[in-house]
C-alpha positions in Angstrom: 77.4 100.9 114.1 79.6 103.4 114.1 78.6 105.5 111.7 75.0 105.7 112.5 76.2 106.8 116.1 78.3 109.4 114.4 75.4 110.5 112.5 72.2 110.1 115.3 74.9 112.5 117.4 74.6 115.4 115.0 77.7 114.6 112.9 77.3 115.3 109.3 77.7 112.7 106.4 78.7 112.9 102.6 78.5 110.2 100.4 81.1 109.7 97.4 80.7 107.2 95.0 83.9 105.7 93.7 85.2 102.7 91.1 86.0 99.9 93.0 89.3 100.0 90.8 89.8 103.3 93.1 89.7 102.2 96.4 93.3 100.8 96.8 94.6 104.5 96.0 92.2 105.9 98.8 93.6 103.3 101.1 97.5 103.6 100.1 100.0 101.2 101.2 99.2 99.6 104.3 96.5 102.3 104.7 98.9 105.7 104.8 96.6 107.7 102.5 93.5 107.0 104.0 94.7 107.3 108.1 97.1 110.8 106.6 93.5 112.0 105.1 91.8 111.4 108.7 94.9 112.6 110.6 94.5 116.1 108.6 90.8 116.4 108.4 90.1 114.2 112.0 87.4 113.6 110.1 85.8 109.9 110.2 86.2 108.3 107.1 84.4 104.8 106.2 85.3 103.1 103.1 82.8 100.3 102.1 84.3 98.0 99.4 83.3 94.4 101.1 79.9 95.5 101.1 79.8 95.4 97.8 78.1 97.9 95.4 75.9 100.4 97.1 72.1 99.8 96.2 71.1 101.2 92.6 75.0 101.6 91.7 76.9 99.3 89.5 79.5 96.3 90.2 82.2 98.1 89.6 80.9 101.1 92.2 81.8 101.7 95.7 80.7 103.8 98.2 83.1 106.2 100.7 81.2 108.0 103.3 82.9 111.2 105.4 81.2 111.9 108.8 81.9 114.4 111.0 81.5 118.6 111.9 80.8 120.6 108.8 84.3 121.6 108.5 85.8 117.8 109.0 83.6 117.0 106.0 84.6 120.1 104.3 88.4 119.3 105.1 87.8 116.2 103.3 86.1 116.8 100.6 89.0 119.5 100.0 91.8 116.4 100.2 89.7 114.4 98.0 89.6 116.9 95.3 93.5 117.3 95.6 93.6 113.7 95.2 91.6 113.5 92.0 94.8 114.3 90.0 96.6 111.4 91.4 93.2 108.6 91.2 93.0 109.6 87.5 94.3 106.6 85.4 
């Protein structure tokens, strides 16, 4: 799995739990929102939706993993913060 390989190579991993209903907003139309964040931050972003809920979480929760160097993950977290108002229904 690519994510495990990146972590073995010394990249930082930061996990975010979100509501399943917000996965589509994170990805955006045809993946545009997700691709914009990846392009702006060069952080690898893995949206684990089809895998179901992460262990220990309810069925309406999903996992997003940010993987990269410290500055890349920090940039992706900043993008996420800017998006939070947009993601609030």
